[in-house]
C-alpha positions as CSV (number, residue, x, y, z in Angstrom):
1,M,130.2,21.9,128.1
2,A,129.7,23.8,131.1
3,T,130.6,21.9,134.6
4,N,127.9,21.8,136.9
5,L,130.0,23.2,140.3
6,S,127.3,22.3,142.6
7,T,127.7,18.4,141.9
8,T,131.5,18.3,140.5
9,E,132.7,14.9,141.9
10,I,136.3,15.2,143.1
11,D,139.2,13.3,143.6
12,P,139.4,12.7,147.5
13,N,143.3,12.7,147.2
14,R,143.5,16.1,145.9
15,S,142.9,19.1,147.5
16,R,141.1,22.5,145.9
17,T,142.7,25.6,144.8
18,L,141.7,29.1,146.2
19,E,140.5,29.8,142.6
20,E,138.4,26.5,142.6
21,I,137.0,27.0,146.0
22,Q,135.8,30.8,145.0
23,T,134.2,29.5,141.8
24,W,132.2,26.7,144.2
25,L,131.0,29.2,146.8
26,I,130.1,31.7,144.3
27,Y,128.1,29.0,142.3
28,Q,126.4,27.7,145.3
29,L,125.2,31.3,146.8
30,A,124.1,32.5,143.2
31,E,121.8,29.1,143.1
32,R,120.7,29.7,146.5
33,L,119.6,33.3,145.8
34,K,118.2,32.6,142.6
35,I,120.9,35.2,140.8
36,E,123.2,35.0,138.1
37,P,126.6,34.2,139.4
38,D,128.3,37.3,138.0
39,E,126.3,39.3,140.2
40,I,128.1,37.6,143.4
41,D,131.4,39.6,144.8
42,I,133.5,37.2,146.5
43,H,134.3,40.5,149.2
44,E,130.7,41.2,150.0
45,P,129.7,40.0,153.5
46,F,127.3,36.9,153.3
47,D,124.8,38.9,155.3
48,N,125.1,41.7,152.7
49,Y,123.1,38.7,150.4
50,N,120.6,38.1,153.3
51,L,122.1,34.9,154.1
52,D,121.3,33.7,157.4
53,S,122.6,31.8,160.2
54,A,121.1,28.8,159.2
55,Q,121.8,29.2,155.9
56,A,125.4,29.8,156.3
57,L,125.8,26.3,157.8
58,I,124.1,24.5,155.3
59,L,126.8,26.3,152.8
60,L,129.6,25.0,155.0
61,E,128.0,21.6,155.4
62,K,127.7,21.3,151.6
63,L,131.5,22.9,151.5
64,E,132.4,19.8,153.7
65,K,131.0,17.4,151.7
66,W,132.4,19.0,148.6
67,L,135.9,19.0,150.3
68,Q,135.4,15.8,152.1
69,R,136.4,17.5,155.2
70,K,134.9,18.5,158.6
71,Y,135.5,22.2,159.8
72,N,134.4,24.0,163.0
73,P,131.0,25.7,162.1
74,I,132.3,29.0,163.6
75,L,134.4,29.4,161.0
76,I,131.7,30.6,158.4
77,F,131.2,33.6,160.9
78,N,135.1,34.1,161.5
79,Y,135.3,34.2,157.6
80,P,132.2,36.3,156.6
81,T,133.2,36.6,152.4
82,I,133.8,34.1,150.1
83,A,136.9,35.6,149.6
84,E,138.0,35.0,153.3
85,L,136.5,31.5,153.6
86,A,138.0,30.5,150.2
87,E,141.6,31.7,151.2
88,R,140.8,30.1,154.5
89,F,140.4,26.5,152.9
90,S,142.4,26.7,150.2
91,I,145.4,24.5,149.9
92,R,147.9,26.8,151.3
93,N,146.3,27.2,154.6
94,L,144.8,23.4,154.6
95,A,147.3,22.4,157.3
96,K,146.2,25.3,159.5
97,I,142.7,24.3,159.8
98,I,142.7,20.5,160.8
């Protein structure tokens, strides 16, 4: 049975890997755009998917809830692709953000 990544419960004591964050972002963006997840290129800028700044901030807010962390909203504009944003929020970079 497939897991619905948009509503997956998380263990608050566990950080997320790069791959988990990328996958979550892919599914969120695909759901918002009403396209298949395999149509999302993680290196394509959010702008190319017609994701405006308000939608980008909503995506960041959902990501914050999923990761149970608060981030500076400017990060979504400084890291404008799924690959860059996921890298920034992954376990290996978590300490640098906070």
